[in-house]
N, C-alpha and C positions, 0 to 999 in steps of 0.2 A: 504494500500500500504506500503510495507516494504522491507527490505533486509534480505535474508536468507543465511545461511552458515552452513556447517557441514563437519566433517572429521572423518575418522576412522584410526586406526593404522594398521600396519602389524599384522598378527596373532601372538599372544603372546607378542606384544609390547604395548606401551602406547602413547597416544596423548600428545603432548606438548600443554597444555591448554593455557598457556600464549601466544604462537604463534598463536593459533586458535583465541584468543580474539583480537589480533592485526589484523589478517586477517578480522575478522568481522568488525572491526572499519573502514576499507576501504569503507564500505557500509553505513557509518553514514549519508550521504546525503539522502539515501533512507528512513531512519527512525531516525529523530532527537529527537523524544520524549522519547526514552528509549531503553534499551537493555536487553537481557537475554542470559545466557549461561547455557546449561545443559551438565554436564560431567557424563558419566556412564560407568559401567563395564558390558559388555554384558553377560558374563558368569554367574554372580550372580544376575544381575539386580540392584545392588546397584548404587545409583546415587545421585547427588546433583545439584541443580539448583540455579543460582544466577541472581538477577535482579538489574538493576540500572536505574537511570534517564538520562536526557540529558547529553551528554558528552561521552568521550571515554570509551571503555570496556577494554582497554589495561591492566589495573591492576586487572581485575577480575580473581580471583583464587577461586576454589570451597571451599577451606579450610579457606579462610580469610574473605570473604565478610559478612557483617551484614545482607545482604539480602538473604543469602543462605537458601535453604530448602532441606530437604532430609536426608538420613542416610548413605551416601557413601563417606564421606570426606576422608577416609583412603583407599578407593578402588584404584585399578590400572585402571585408566580410559582409555578405548580403543575406545571410541566414544564420539564426542562432537557435539551438535547442538547449533547454534547461531541465534539470531534474533535482528534486528534493527527495532524499531516500529515507524510508522507514524500513530498516533491514529486517526481513522476515525469513527469507530462504536464501541459502548460500551467502553467508555474511562476509565472505572474503572480498578484498578490494577489487579483484578481477571482475566481480559482478556489478560494479558501480555503473551508473548511467550518467549521460548518454553513452550507449554502447555501440561500437561499430563492428562490422565484419572484418575478416582478415585483410581484405583488399582496401578497406576504407571507403568503399562506395556507399554502403547502406549504414544508416545510423538510426537508432531508436531511442525514444524516451517513452516510458511505459508506466502506467499506474494500474495496479490490480494484481491478480494471481492467475496463472494458467495451471489448473490442477492436473491436467494430463500431460505435463511437460516431459515426464519420463517416457511416455509412449511416443510423443513427437520426436524426442531426441533419438530414440531407437530407430524410428523410420528415417530420420535425416542422416544418421550415421550409415545406415544401409545404402543411402544414395551418395555416399562419399563425403559428407560434410564432416569437418573436424571441429570439435568443441574445445574452447580454451578455458571454460569454467568447469567447476566440479559438478554442480547441479543447479545452475541458474535457469529459472523459467524464462527470464528475459532473453537469454541467448537462444533458447529453443524457439521463442516467438520470432526473434529477428531472423534466424535462419529458415524458419518456416515461411516467412514472407519472401525471403530471397529465393526459395525453391518454388513456391506455388503462387506468389503474388497475392492479390486480394482473395483468391480462392482458399487461402489458408484459414480464413475466418470460419468456414464451415467445419474445420477440424478442431477448433478451440473449445475447450471445456473450462470455463472460468468466468471471471469478472474482469473487465478491462476497458481502458481508454488509452490509446497509444497513437504516436505519430512516427512514421518512418520517412526519413529523408533519403532520397535516391540522388546522389550527386552525379551519377552517370546521366540521368535523364533530366535533372533539374526539376524534380517534382517532390511534393510532400503528400503523403497518404495518411489519413487519420481514420480511426474506427472506434466504435463504442459497442459494448457487449449487448447481447440479445435483449435483456430485460431492463437495461439502463441502470445497473448498479453503480457504475463509475461515471462521473460527470465529465463533460467536455464542452467548453464554450469556444466560440471563435468570432473573429471580426475580419471581414474582407474589405479592402478598399484599394484605390489606386496608389495609396502611400504604403501599402504592404499588407501582409496577412499576419494575424496573431491567433494563438490558441492557448488555452490554459485549463487546468482542472477546476478553477474557480474564477468567477467573474471579477473578483477583486484584483487579480493580477493584470487583467486587460485594462481596467479603468484606472489602474495606477499610472498608466501612461498619461501625462498631463495633456497630451494632444487628442485624447479620446474623449469625445463629448459625453457627458452624463445627462442626456436629454430624455425625459420620461416618455414612454410610449403609452398614450391614454388607453389603448386597447388592452395592453398588458396590465395596467392599473385596474381596469374594469374586471379583467379575469381574476386578479387577486381578490378583489372585493367580493366576487361571486364564489370562487372556488377555494380561496385561501392559498393559492400558488399560481405561478405563471407557467403554463404548459409550453413545452418545446413545439416549434423551434423559436418562439419568442423569448426575449428576456425583458426585464423592466426598462432597459435602456434601448433606444433606437440604435440600430446599426450593429448591435452585438446579438449573436444567435447561439442557441444550444443545438448541438448535433443530436438528433433524436436517437432513441435506443434502436439497436439493430441496424444502424446506418454507417456508411463510410463516406468519406469526402476526399476528393483529390484536387490539388492545387498545382498549377504550373507556375513556377517561380517567376517566369517572365510575364505572367498575367495574374497578379495576386488578387485582383478584384473579382475574378471568376472562380466559383467553387462548383465542381461537379459532385453531385450527391447520388447515392444509391442505397437501396435497402437489400440486405443479404439474407434475412430470415424473417419468416412470418409464422406466428403461432396459429395453427389450424385446429379449431374446436370441432372435432369430428368423432362423436361418441361411437364406440364399437359395441354392438349388442351381442348377446348370446353367450357371454362368459359368466361364470358364477361369481358371487361376491367373494368367495374364498380365493378364487384365482386372481382377482384384482388385488385383494389384500396382500397376497403373497408377493405379487410383482411390485406393489407399492413399497412394501417393507424392504425388499431386496434393493430397489433403486435408491430409496432414501438412505439405507445403510451404506451403500457404495458412495453416495454423494457426501455423507458425513465422513467416511473414511478418507476420501480425497482431501477434504477440508481440515483434517487433523494433521496433515503433513506440515510441519513447521520447525524451524530451528530456534524458536523462542517459545516461552510459556503461553498456553492458551486455555480458555475456559468457555463458558456459555452464559448468555443472557437468558434468565429464566423468569417468565412472568407468572407462571402457574397455569397458563392457558394450555390448550391442546397442542398448539404448534411447537412452542418451545419445549414442551414436555416430550414430544416425539423426538426432537433433536437430542435432548439430554439422554433419553432412553437409549438411542443408538450410540451416543458417545460413551456411555457407561459400559456398554457391551463390547466396545472396541478398545477402551483405554486400559492400560496396565496399572493405573493408579486412580485415586478419587478425582473426579472432574471438579474443577472450581466453577461454582455457579453464583450468579449475582442477580438480586431481586430488589425492586424499589417499591415503596408505597407512599401514602400521603398521611401525614400526621393529623390525627383527629378524624380521619375518614374511616369508612368500613375497611377493615384490614383483612377481609376474607381471602383476597388474592395472595397476601403474604402467607396466610395459613396453608393455602393450597400449594404454594411454592415450597413451603417447608415439607409438606407431604411428599412431593416429588423428590426433594433433596434427600429425605430420609429413605425413601424406597430405593433410590439408586446410589446411596452412599456417597453423596457429593460433599465437597468442602464448600459450605454455603455461607454467603455474605449478604447482608440486608442493609438498606439505607432508607431513611424516611425523609420526604420533602415536605416543607411547610411554606406558607405564603411568603416568607422572607426570600424564597427562591426567585421572586420577581426581580431582585437586584441583578439577576443574570440576563435579563432581557436585552440590555444594550450589547452584551457580549454575544448573545445568540444572533441578534440582528446583524451585527458586523460579520459574523461567521457565515450567515446564509446569503449575504450579498444582495438578495432580492427580498421583498416582503414575503414572509412565510407565516401563515396563520394557524398552523396545526399546534394546539397547545401541548400535545405530547412531546414536542421538541424539548421542553424543559426537563421532564423526567428522563427522557432518552439521554440527554447530555449528562444528567446527574448519575445515571447508572453507568454510563461510559467512564465517567471520572472515577467512580469506585472501582470498576473493573481494571482500569489502567494501573492502579496501585499494585496489582497482583499479576497481571498478564499483559501480553502485547497483542494477542489475537483472541477474538471471541466468535463463537457461532451463535446465530440467532434464528428465531422461528418465523421471520418475516416472509410473507407470500402465501401463508396458509389460508387466509381469509379469501383471497382471490381464487386460489386453486380449488378449494373445497367448499365454496359458497358459505362463508362464515359470517357475513355481515347481516345484522338485524334488518337493515333496510331492504333486503331481499324479501323478507316476509311482508313488509309494508307495500313494496312494489307489487307483489303478487295479489295482496288484498285489494289495492286500488285498481288493479288491472281487471277486476271483475266488472268494472263499469264499462269496459270495452264492448260488452254485450249490447249496450245502447249505442246507436249510431253517433259518430263524432259530432256531426252537425247539430243533432238534438242536444247533446251534452253541452256544446259550446253556447247554444242559445239559452238553455235553461240554467245550467250551473255556472256558466261563465258570467251571465248577466247578474246572477245572484251574488257571485263573488265580488263583482265590481262595485256593488253597492253595500257590501257587508262592512260594518265598522271595523277599522284596523284594531281597535282595542279589544275586540271579542275574539276568542279562540275559534278556530274552524275555518277562517278565511283561506288559509293555505291549503287545507284539505279540499275545499270546494274548487280552488284553482287547479289542483292536481287531478281531480275527477273530471274536469272539463278538458283536460289536455290529452293529446295523443300519447302513445307509449314512449316515444322518443323524448318529448318534452317533459313528460312526467318523471322519467328516471333522471333526466338532467337536473331537474329542480330538486329531486331528492338528494342529489349530490351537491347542489349549490345553495347559496344564500341569496335569493332574489332581491331581498331588501338592500343588498350591498350597493347596487347602482344608485340608490338614493343618497349616498354619501358624496357623489360627484357634483360639482357645480353644474348648474342647468345646461350651459352650452356644451360641456363635455358629455354630460349624460345624454343629451339629444343626439350628439354625434355618434355615440357608441351603441345606443339603445337598439338600433336596427342594423348594426354592423355584424354581418355573419362571421367576421374574423374573431369576434369575442368567443363564440362557441365552436370555432372551427375544429379544434382538437377533439372535442366531444363528438362532433358530427362525423369526423373521419372514423373515429373508433366505432360509433354506432353503425355506420355503413359497412364496416368490415366484420362486424359480429354476426354470429348465426341468429336466426329468428327465435329459436326455442329459448324459453325461460326456465330456470335462472341462468342458463349458459350465456345468454346475451349479456346479462348484467355482469357476470364474471369476466367476460371478454372485454367489455368496456372498461371495467375497473383495472384489468391487467394492462390495458393500453394507456390509461390516463392516471388514475389515482395512485397506482403502484409506482410507476417510474417518476412521477412528478411530485408526489407527496411522501409516501412511505420510504422510498429508497433515497430521496434527497435528505430526509430527516436522519436516516441511519448513517449515511455517508458523512454529513456535516458534523453531527454530534460526536461520532467516534473519531473523526479526523481532527477535530478541535482538541482532543485529548491524546492524539497520536496513537490511536487504537485501531487495529484492523478488524472489521466485522465481515463475516462470511455467512452466506445464506444457503444452506443445503436444500431447502424446499424450492429454491429458485435455480437449482441446477437445471439446465435446459432439458435434460432427459426426464427428470421428475416432472417438470412443467408439461412436456409433451405427453407424458403418460397421463397426467391429470386431465388433460384436454380430451383424452380418449375414453375416460371413464363415464358411463351413462349418468346423467344428472340424478336419477332416482337413487343411485348408490351414494351420492354425496349430500343431497339436499332433500329435506322434507320440512314443511313449515313447523317451526318449533324444534326441529332436530337436524341441525346442520352438521357438516363434517362427519358424516356417518361412518366412513371408512376409518378415519383417524380415531373415532370413539371405539370402534371394534378393535383397533390395534392396541389401544391403551387399557381397555377395560379389564383384561385378565390381570394386569399388574396393579391397577389403582382403584378398581371397583366402580360400581354403578354411580355412586354419589359423586365421584370425581368427574366422570365423563358426562354425566347427565345434567350438570349445573348450567345456568345461563352464562353467556359470554358477558364480561364486564368491561373489556377494553382497557386502554392504558392512558386515558386522558386525565388532565388535571381537573379537580372539582371546581371548575371555573366559576360557576354561578355562586357557589357558597363563598368562595374567596372574594369575588367582586362585590358581594353584599356584606362581607365581613371585613377581614383585615386589610383587603386591598381597595376598599371603597374610596378611601381618601386618596390613595395613589392614583386611581383612575380619574378622580375629579381633578387632581392637580395637573395631570398630563393632558386630559382631553377637554376640560372645561376652562382652561386658562384663557386669558384674553387673546393671546396669540399662540395657540397650540402649535407644536412642531409637526406640521403636516404639509404635504405638497400643495401648491396653489390650485391644483385640480380638485382638491377636496373641499366640499362645502362645510366650513367650520360651524355655521349656524345649524345645519342639519345634524352634525355630530353632537353639538351641545344639546339639541332637543332630544335626540335619541338617547344619549347617556343619562340625561336628567330623567326622562320618562322611564328608562330601565331601572334606575335606582329607586324611583318612587313606586314602581309597579311590582308585579309578581311573575311575569312571563320569563321563562328561561331563555334569555337572549344573550347570555354571558359570552358566548363564543364570538358574537359580532363585536362586542366591546374588546375582547381579547385581540381580535384581528386589527382593530383600530390602534390598540396599544402597541402591537408589534410594528404596525406601519409607522407610528410616531417614533419608535425606537430606531427603526431602520432609517428614517429620514434624518434623525439626529446625526447618524453616522455618514450617510451618503448625500444628504441634501445640500450641504455647504457648497459643493462644487457642481450641483446639478445645473446643466446648461453650459458648463465650462468645457473647454477643449476646442478642437478644430472643427 
């Protein structure tokens, strides 16, 4: 797990290597163990690479460092690759990055892990490739690209975001893993191309404008995140999951994009539940085994839910010593999840650690806002960071249960979507005329307006609104609200996912969540929270073979109203009993409403009801004051809207000072 960065110059220009090194240093938390900078001249292939230990790379210049290698110190460098290293596998200096092949033509900077690196290495050695490292997955990936080009992506089993520089052709090739576990941002323009693991590295260039995208801001207010390919800033993009990009260094303003993998939800009928369960257990065990390969200590994040429990169960069966497990709860709240986690820890003999979070954790909001780079409204970002911080005191790698809700239909909203879907028996036009008219005149203060609106909608819009907060657009100033209200771009990511999903339910809802909520919320949260503490998180349930298997399992074996994740329950019941597997899902979110009506009420007033609150100009401050005031006087549970506004304010405090600045 690392941080990657790179940039090119305009044609005929040169990269400011010192600036590039400073940009790389903004990613130091992702890789505290060392850094590397490659500076090259694409036309001649001349290059120099500099490596350093822990600490900043700000002073790294290709002509001055004692750690420099290569023969291009006097070249006009028009491309730079940078890397911050969190050493997990093959800790030797030879495994440092950027890494080149023996000829010096191909260079890679890579974030993530390739779990089948040994298999790839064996295949490449059989084709005549010579390895210079002992067991580096980076070298296996580099030589796989050299041998197979972009087709190597289909052979990879892992999580990754990487860039390969081909000095022979003068091109840069970038790719992101199938599910979007590892992030990759980029900016393309006539003045050059830049990419990075996090947005902060790109906008650290003073010439890059921080101009807000109103569509992206609307997406945040609706969904709590900004979906790919957009970012909150004009001109900077995210590479979507399962995509690659190619850039000709002579034309840095042009980016060729492609998709290399698509998840197909095609249930296979005719097999017994026992056969599916046996295959699922085998695939999950293998996915866990691959993710337990590490040269540093590892453990597991244990929520007490079915997903993380299934992972810990497999780890306990494979490990030769007690697995370290980490659980978090909320002080003063129902601690039943802590009790369930202890049950799991006891059953599988783990070395168990617990931490409690209380409202004082709100002091971390500025830190989290700075780390996420874009507004991010998921309140579980706070406990995820806290549990990562606890785990990092003991281990460098953790396995998590993320992905189980999407794969095995675990969300409670699936039950609500199914119940509301019964209205589809009435023609849509009739529902729109009757229920839509009633909803329009229904008082906002009364409960039920949202349900009327959902009943009047078609299935596409209904599920979209179950995922969104429609009231969010009301926080925009009128002119911006009018501009985005009918802009299809606001819902484009959701619409694309809906169009690609199968028609059968709940499979359609699972597919939409796997294409939107999973990569844009769940995996963003996991990556940023763990990387802020220099902790690597691995997700066995999101091994692409496990995912493809789950997409073939008939829905009847995974979902029934009130009984979700049925196969996982069958897997765990013999060990943990009916009471454990039969309880209701509780989730991992903060008790936001209780906090905002209690200990954090004053904090929310101070931030959002101030005369000049720290919010973008596109936000209607009067509307925010009315909403927050009404919320604190009323009883409706709208705390997550207030939390989203608090996170927006914290983000603006960090990034707003230079908004609009730059070229």
